[in-house]
C-alpha positions as a Markdown table, in Angstrom:
| # | Residue | x | y | z |
|---|---|---|---|---|
| 1 | Unk | 11.7 | -100.3 | 13.7 |
| 2 | Unk | 9.3 | -99.6 | 16.2 |
| 3 | Unk | 5.5 | -100.0 | 16.0 |
| 4 | Unk | 5.1 | -96.4 | 16.4 |
| 5 | Unk | 7.3 | -95.6 | 13.4 |
| 6 | Unk | 5.7 | -98.1 | 11.3 |
| 7 | Unk | 2.3 | -96.8 | 12.5 |
| 8 | Unk | 3.3 | -93.6 | 11.4 |
| 9 | Unk | 4.7 | -94.5 | 8.0 |
| 10 | Unk | 1.6 | -96.5 | 7.1 |
| 11 | Unk | -0.5 | -93.4 | 8.0 |
| 12 | Unk | 1.6 | -90.9 | 6.2 |
| 13 | Unk | 1.7 | -93.2 | 3.0 |
| 14 | Unk | -1.9 | -93.7 | 3.1 |
| 15 | Unk | -2.6 | -89.8 | 3.2 |
| 16 | Unk | -0.6 | -89.0 | 0.3 |
| 17 | Unk | -2.1 | -91.9 | -1.8 |
| 18 | Unk | -5.7 | -90.2 | -1.0 |
| 19 | Unk | -4.0 | -86.7 | -1.2 |
| 20 | Unk | -3.0 | -87.6 | -4.6 |
| 21 | Unk | -6.1 | -89.3 | -5.8 |
| 22 | Unk | -8.2 | -86.1 | -4.7 |
| 23 | Unk | -6.1 | -84.2 | -6.6 |
| 24 | Unk | -6.3 | -86.2 | -9.8 |
| 25 | Unk | -9.9 | -86.1 | -9.6 |
| 26 | Unk | -10.1 | -82.3 | -9.2 |
| 27 | Unk | -7.9 | -82.0 | -12.0 |
| 28 | Unk | -10.0 | -84.2 | -14.3 |
| 29 | Unk | -13.2 | -82.4 | -12.7 |
| 30 | Unk | -11.5 | -79.2 | -14.0 |
| 31 | Unk | -10.5 | -80.1 | -17.6 |
| 32 | Unk | -14.0 | -81.6 | -18.3 |
| 33 | Unk | -15.8 | -78.5 | -17.1 |
| 34 | Unk | -13.5 | -76.5 | -19.5 |
| 35 | Unk | -13.8 | -78.9 | -22.1 |
| 36 | Unk | -17.7 | -78.8 | -21.8 |
| 37 | Unk | -17.6 | -75.1 | -21.4 |
| 38 | Unk | -15.7 | -74.6 | -25.0 |
| 39 | Unk | -18.3 | -77.1 | -26.7 |
| 40 | Unk | -21.3 | -75.1 | -25.2 |
| 41 | Unk | -19.9 | -71.8 | -26.1 |
| 42 | Unk | -18.9 | -73.0 | -29.7 |
| 43 | Unk | -22.4 | -74.7 | -30.1 |
| 44 | Unk | -24.0 | -71.9 | -29.0 |
| 45 | Unk | -22.3 | -69.6 | -31.5 |
| 46 | Unk | -23.0 | -71.9 | -34.3 |
| 47 | Unk | -26.5 | -71.9 | -32.9 |
| 48 | Unk | -26.6 | -68.0 | -32.7 |
| 49 | Unk | -25.3 | -67.9 | -36.6 |
| 50 | Unk | -27.8 | -70.1 | -38.0 |
| 51 | Unk | -29.7 | -68.8 | -41.0 |
| 52 | Unk | -33.0 | -69.3 | -39.7 |
| 53 | Unk | -32.6 | -67.8 | -36.3 |
| 54 | Unk | -32.4 | -64.2 | -35.1 |
| 55 | Unk | -29.0 | -63.3 | -33.2 |
| 56 | Unk | -29.2 | -61.5 | -29.9 |
| 57 | Unk | -25.8 | -61.8 | -28.1 |
| 58 | Unk | -23.6 | -60.1 | -25.8 |
| 59 | Unk | -20.0 | -61.0 | -25.6 |
| 60 | Unk | -18.3 | -59.6 | -22.2 |
| 61 | Unk | -14.8 | -59.7 | -21.6 |
| 62 | Unk | -14.4 | -59.4 | -17.6 |
| 63 | Unk | -12.2 | -61.3 | -15.4 |
| 64 | Unk | -14.5 | -63.8 | -14.1 |
| 65 | Unk | -15.3 | -67.1 | -16.0 |
| 66 | Unk | -18.8 | -67.5 | -15.7 |
| 67 | Unk | -21.5 | -68.0 | -18.3 |
| 68 | Unk | -25.3 | -67.8 | -18.2 |
| 69 | Unk | -28.3 | -67.2 | -20.2 |
| 70 | Unk | -31.3 | -65.2 | -19.5 |
| 71 | Unk | -34.5 | -64.1 | -21.4 |
| 72 | Unk | -35.1 | -61.1 | -22.9 |
| 73 | Unk | -38.8 | -60.3 | -24.1 |
| 74 | Unk | -40.9 | -63.6 | -25.0 |
| 75 | Unk | -39.2 | -66.3 | -26.2 |
| 76 | Unk | -36.0 | -64.5 | -27.2 |
| 77 | Unk | -32.4 | -65.9 | -25.4 |
| 78 | Unk | -29.6 | -64.0 | -25.2 |
| 79 | Unk | -26.3 | -65.5 | -24.3 |
| 80 | Unk | -23.9 | -63.9 | -22.0 |
| 81 | Unk | -20.5 | -64.8 | -22.2 |
| 82 | Unk | -17.8 | -64.0 | -19.8 |
| 83 | Unk | -14.5 | -65.9 | -20.6 |
| 84 | Unk | -11.5 | -63.9 | -22.2 |
| 85 | Unk | -10.0 | -66.5 | -24.3 |
| 86 | Unk | -13.2 | -68.2 | -25.4 |
| 87 | Unk | -15.0 | -64.7 | -26.0 |
| 88 | Unk | -11.8 | -64.0 | -28.4 |
| 89 | Unk | -12.6 | -67.4 | -30.2 |
| 90 | Unk | -16.3 | -66.2 | -30.5 |
| 91 | Unk | -15.5 | -62.6 | -31.8 |
| 92 | Unk | -13.3 | -64.2 | -34.3 |
| 93 | Unk | -15.8 | -66.9 | -35.3 |
| 94 | Unk | -18.8 | -64.2 | -35.8 |
| 95 | Unk | -16.0 | -61.8 | -38.1 |
| 96 | Unk | -15.5 | -65.2 | -40.3 |
| 97 | Unk | -19.2 | -66.2 | -40.7 |
| 98 | Unk | -18.9 | -63.4 | -43.2 |
| 99 | Unk | -20.3 | -64.8 | -46.8 |
| 100 | Unk | -20.5 | -61.3 | -48.9 |
| 101 | Unk | -19.6 | -58.4 | -47.4 |
| 102 | Unk | -17.8 | -57.3 | -44.3 |
| 103 | Unk | -17.9 | -53.4 | -43.5 |
| 104 | Unk | -15.8 | -52.2 | -40.4 |
| 105 | Unk | -16.0 | -49.0 | -38.6 |
| 106 | Unk | -13.3 | -48.9 | -36.0 |
| 107 | Unk | -11.1 | -46.9 | -34.1 |
| 108 | Unk | -8.0 | -48.8 | -33.9 |
| 109 | Unk | -7.2 | -52.2 | -35.5 |
| 110 | Unk | -4.4 | -53.5 | -33.8 |
| 111 | Unk | -5.0 | -57.2 | -33.3 |
| 112 | Unk | -2.9 | -59.6 | -35.5 |
| 113 | Unk | -5.3 | -62.4 | -35.5 |
| 114 | Unk | -8.5 | -60.2 | -36.3 |
| 115 | Unk | -5.9 | -58.6 | -39.6 |
| 116 | Unk | -5.3 | -62.2 | -40.6 |
| 117 | Unk | -8.8 | -63.3 | -40.8 |
| 118 | Unk | -9.7 | -60.2 | -42.8 |
| 119 | Unk | -7.4 | -61.1 | -45.0 |
| 120 | Unk | -8.6 | -64.4 | -45.5 |
| 121 | Unk | -12.2 | -63.4 | -45.7 |
| 122 | Unk | -10.9 | -60.8 | -49.0 |
| 123 | Unk | -9.2 | -63.8 | -50.4 |
| 124 | Unk | -12.4 | -65.5 | -50.4 |
| 125 | Unk | -13.6 | -62.9 | -52.2 |
| 126 | Unk | -15.5 | -61.4 | -49.5 |
| 127 | Unk | -15.9 | -57.3 | -50.3 |
| 128 | Unk | -14.0 | -55.5 | -47.5 |
| 129 | Unk | -14.2 | -52.1 | -46.4 |
| 130 | Unk | -12.7 | -50.4 | -43.3 |
| 131 | Unk | -13.0 | -46.9 | -42.1 |
| 132 | Unk | -10.5 | -46.1 | -39.3 |
| 133 | Unk | -9.8 | -42.9 | -37.3 |
| 134 | Unk | -6.9 | -41.1 | -39.0 |
| 135 | Unk | -4.7 | -40.4 | -36.1 |
| 136 | Unk | -4.8 | -44.0 | -35.1 |
| 137 | Unk | -4.5 | -45.7 | -38.8 |
| 138 | Unk | -0.5 | -45.4 | -38.5 |
| 139 | Unk | 0.1 | -46.0 | -34.9 |
| 140 | Unk | 3.4 | -48.3 | -34.3 |
| 141 | Unk | 0.8 | -51.4 | -33.5 |
| 142 | Unk | -1.7 | -50.6 | -36.2 |
| 143 | Unk | -2.7 | -53.1 | -38.9 |
| 144 | Unk | -4.1 | -50.9 | -41.4 |
| 145 | Unk | -0.6 | -50.6 | -43.5 |
| 146 | Unk | -0.6 | -54.3 | -43.6 |
| 147 | Unk | -4.3 | -54.2 | -44.8 |
| 148 | Unk | -3.9 | -51.6 | -47.2 |
| 149 | Unk | -1.3 | -53.5 | -49.2 |
| 150 | Unk | -4.3 | -55.6 | -50.1 |
| 151 | Unk | -6.1 | -54.6 | -53.3 |
| 152 | Unk | -9.2 | -56.6 | -52.3 |
| 153 | Unk | -9.5 | -54.7 | -49.1 |
| 154 | Unk | -10.6 | -51.1 | -49.4 |
| 155 | Unk | -9.4 | -48.8 | -46.1 |
| 156 | Unk | -10.6 | -45.0 | -45.8 |
| 157 | Unk | -9.4 | -43.0 | -43.1 |
| 158 | Unk | -11.8 | -40.6 | -41.4 |
| 159 | Unk | -10.3 | -36.8 | -42.1 |
| 160 | Unk | -13.1 | -35.3 | -40.2 |
| 161 | Unk | -12.1 | -32.6 | -37.4 |
| 162 | Unk | -14.5 | -34.6 | -35.3 |
| 163 | Unk | -13.0 | -38.0 | -33.6 |
| 164 | Unk | -14.3 | -41.1 | -35.3 |
| 165 | Unk | -14.5 | -43.2 | -32.2 |
| 166 | Unk | -17.4 | -45.9 | -33.5 |
| 167 | Unk | -16.5 | -49.7 | -32.8 |
| 168 | Unk | -18.4 | -51.4 | -35.1 |
| 169 | Unk | -19.1 | -53.9 | -37.9 |
| 170 | Unk | -21.8 | -55.0 | -40.2 |
| 171 | Unk | -21.7 | -58.6 | -41.6 |
| 172 | Unk | -23.5 | -59.1 | -44.9 |
| 173 | Unk | -25.5 | -55.8 | -44.8 |
| 174 | Unk | -27.9 | -55.8 | -47.1 |
| 175 | Unk | -26.9 | -52.3 | -48.7 |
| 176 | Unk | -23.3 | -53.7 | -49.1 |
| 177 | Unk | -24.3 | -56.8 | -50.6 |
| 178 | Unk | -26.5 | -54.7 | -53.3 |
| 179 | Unk | -23.3 | -52.7 | -53.8 |
| 180 | Unk | -21.4 | -56.0 | -54.6 |
| 181 | Unk | -24.0 | -57.1 | -57.0 |
| 182 | Unk | -23.9 | -53.8 | -59.0 |
| 183 | Unk | -20.1 | -53.7 | -58.9 |
| 184 | Unk | -19.9 | -57.5 | -60.1 |
| 185 | Unk | -22.6 | -57.0 | -62.8 |
| 186 | Unk | -20.8 | -53.9 | -64.1 |
| 187 | Unk | -17.4 | -55.8 | -64.1 |
| 188 | Unk | -18.9 | -58.7 | -66.1 |
| 189 | Unk | -20.4 | -56.5 | -68.3 |
| 190 | Unk | -17.1 | -54.9 | -69.3 |
| 191 | Unk | -15.6 | -58.8 | -69.6 |
| 192 | Unk | -17.0 | -59.8 | -72.9 |
| 193 | Unk | -15.1 | -63.1 | -72.2 |
| 194 | Unk | -17.0 | -64.2 | -69.3 |
| 195 | Unk | -19.8 | -66.2 | -70.7 |
| 196 | Unk | -17.5 | -68.2 | -72.5 |
| 197 | Unk | -15.0 | -68.8 | -69.6 |
| 198 | Unk | -15.5 | -71.0 | -66.9 |
| 199 | Unk | -14.5 | -69.1 | -63.7 |
| 200 | Unk | -14.6 | -70.7 | -60.7 |
| 201 | Unk | -13.5 | -67.5 | -58.7 |
| 202 | Unk | -17.4 | -66.4 | -58.9 |
| 203 | Unk | -19.0 | -66.9 | -56.0 |
| 204 | Unk | -22.2 | -68.8 | -56.1 |
| 205 | Unk | -25.5 | -67.1 | -54.7 |
| 206 | Unk | -26.1 | -67.6 | -51.1 |
| 207 | Unk | -29.5 | -67.5 | -50.1 |
| 208 | Unk | -30.7 | -66.7 | -46.8 |
| 209 | Unk | -27.9 | -64.9 | -45.7 |
| 210 | Unk | -28.6 | -63.2 | -42.0 |
| 211 | Unk | -27.0 | -59.6 | -42.1 |
| 212 | Unk | -26.2 | -58.8 | -38.4 |
| 213 | Unk | -23.9 | -56.1 | -36.5 |
| 214 | Unk | -21.3 | -56.2 | -33.9 |
| 215 | Unk | -21.1 | -52.9 | -32.0 |
| 216 | Unk | -19.6 | -51.8 | -28.3 |
| 217 | Unk | -17.0 | -50.6 | -26.5 |
| 218 | Unk | -14.2 | -52.9 | -27.7 |
| 219 | Unk | -11.6 | -51.6 | -29.9 |
| 220 | Unk | -10.0 | -54.6 | -32.1 |
| 221 | Unk | -6.9 | -54.9 | -30.2 |
| 222 | Unk | -5.2 | -57.4 | -28.1 |
| 223 | Unk | -4.7 | -55.0 | -25.5 |
| 224 | Unk | -8.6 | -54.3 | -25.3 |
| 225 | Unk | -9.3 | -58.0 | -25.5 |
| 226 | Unk | -7.0 | -59.1 | -22.6 |
| 227 | Unk | -6.7 | -56.3 | -20.2 |
| 228 | Unk | -9.8 | -54.4 | -20.4 |
| 229 | Unk | -13.4 | -54.5 | -19.3 |
| 230 | Unk | -14.9 | -54.6 | -22.3 |
| 231 | Unk | -18.7 | -55.6 | -24.2 |
| 232 | Unk | -19.8 | -56.2 | -27.8 |
| 233 | Unk | -23.4 | -56.3 | -28.5 |
| 234 | Unk | -24.4 | -58.7 | -31.5 |
| 235 | Unk | -27.7 | -58.8 | -33.2 |
| 236 | Unk | -29.6 | -59.1 | -36.4 |
| 237 | Unk | -32.6 | -57.1 | -35.7 |
| 238 | Unk | -33.3 | -55.3 | -39.4 |
| 239 | Unk | -34.3 | -51.8 | -37.7 |
| 240 | Unk | -30.8 | -51.6 | -36.1 |
| 241 | Unk | -28.7 | -53.4 | -39.0 |
| 242 | Unk | -30.1 | -50.3 | -41.4 |
| 243 | Unk | -29.3 | -47.4 | -38.9 |
| 244 | Unk | -25.6 | -48.8 | -38.6 |
| 245 | Unk | -25.6 | -49.2 | -42.6 |
| 246 | Unk | -26.7 | -45.6 | -42.9 |
| 247 | Unk | -23.9 | -44.4 | -40.7 |
| 248 | Unk | -21.2 | -46.3 | -42.2 |
| 249 | Unk | -22.5 | -45.2 | -45.6 |
| 250 | Unk | -22.5 | -41.2 | -43.9 |
| 251 | Unk | -18.6 | -42.1 | -43.3 |
| 252 | Unk | -17.6 | -43.9 | -46.7 |
| 253 | Unk | -16.7 | -41.8 | -49.7 |
| 254 | Unk | -17.5 | -43.8 | -52.5 |
| 255 | Unk | -14.9 | -44.1 | -55.4 |
| 256 | Unk | -16.0 | -46.6 | -57.7 |
| 257 | Unk | -16.5 | -45.5 | -61.3 |
| 258 | Unk | -20.4 | -46.4 | -61.5 |
| 259 | Unk | -20.8 | -44.4 | -58.7 |
| 260 | Unk | -18.3 | -41.5 | -58.9 |
| 261 | Unk | -14.6 | -41.9 | -60.0 |
| 262 | Unk | -12.2 | -45.1 | -60.5 |
| 263 | Unk | -9.6 | -46.7 | -58.5 |
| 264 | Unk | -6.8 | -49.0 | -59.7 |
| 265 | Unk | -6.6 | -51.2 | -56.8 |
| 266 | Unk | -10.3 | -51.9 | -56.9 |
| 267 | Unk | -10.4 | -52.8 | -60.4 |
| 268 | Unk | -7.8 | -55.1 | -59.8 |
| 269 | Unk | -9.8 | -57.0 | -57.4 |
| 270 | Unk | -12.8 | -57.2 | -60.1 |
| 271 | Unk | -10.6 | -58.1 | -62.8 |
| 272 | Unk | -9.2 | -61.1 | -60.6 |
| 273 | Unk | -12.9 | -62.3 | -60.1 |
| 274 | Unk | -13.9 | -61.7 | -63.6 |
| 275 | Unk | -10.4 | -63.3 | -64.9 |
| 276 | Unk | -9.9 | -60.5 | -67.6 |
| 277 | Unk | -7.7 | -57.8 | -68.4 |
| 278 | Unk | -10.4 | -55.7 | -70.2 |
| 279 | Unk | -11.5 | -54.6 | -66.7 |
| 280 | Unk | -7.9 | -53.0 | -66.4 |
| 281 | Unk | -8.2 | -51.7 | -69.7 |
| 282 | Unk | -11.3 | -50.2 | -68.9 |
| 283 | Unk | -9.7 | -48.5 | -65.9 |
| 284 | Unk | -6.9 | -46.9 | -67.9 |
| 285 | Unk | -9.5 | -45.4 | -70.4 |
| 286 | Unk | -11.6 | -44.1 | -67.5 |
| 287 | Unk | -8.6 | -42.4 | -65.7 |
| 288 | Unk | -6.2 | -41.5 | -69.0 |
| 289 | Unk | -8.7 | -40.1 | -71.5 |
C-alpha cells in the first residue's frame, strides 16, 4: 500500500468517525428537545387545569411544530400549542379532567380515542350528555351508536331543520352539576335502604371544581386532528361558561321524571349509583300506571 492510499484511507476513516459523532449528537439533541417539549406541554396543561387558576388556553392543529407563550390583558398567560400529537393528548387530557359532568355539543364524533374516554368518565359516574346533529349521528365512522349502548351516557340528536354545527363541550358546568345533584338526591330519596348501606359508588363531594369550556372549529374526529388546520379555545371565564351552558340547555330536551318524563336507561344508571331496585321499581310505576 502506497503512502497516498494510506493517507486517503486515514482521512476517510476519520471523516466517517466525525460524521457518525455529529449524527449521534444531533439525534440526542432532537430526542431531548422532543422530550422536554412533551414535559413542558404536560406540565402546562396540568397547571392550567389547576383548581386555583383561571384557564386561558388555545390549542392549534397546524403543520408546524412550534410552541410559544404570549401575554393577554394584565397578568394573564395564554398558551399556544402547535404540535398535532401533543395537542391530541392535551385535548383528551382536558376531557379526562371532568369530575362531575360533561356536556358535549358536537357536529360529529368519530374519534375512537375520545369516545373511549367518554365511556370511562361515565363509568366513573361523571354525568355525560351529548347533543349531535341528526344527519351525522349514524355515519359509517360515527361513535354515537357505540356511546348510546351505555345507560350512563345520554345522547340526543338535534332534529331541528337548522343544522346543528356546534363544536363545544362544557366540563363541570354549574347548571349541569346542580342538575346532577337534584337527580342524585331524588334517587336517594327513593332508596329507603341508602342510609343503611355502605355504597362506595356514590361520589364524594368535590370542592373547588373549576368549570370550563372548549370550543372552536374542531370536530372530534381523527381526520380533523390529523389532516386539518383547526383551533380550540379553552376558557374558564364564568360569563363565557354561562353562555355556553345556556346554549346547551336550549338544545337539550329534559326527559327526567323530576322535570318532565321518565327514561329507563337513566333510571338504570341512577339505580347503579344508589344500589337499589326501588329506583327501577319507581320507573315501572311512573311509566305503566
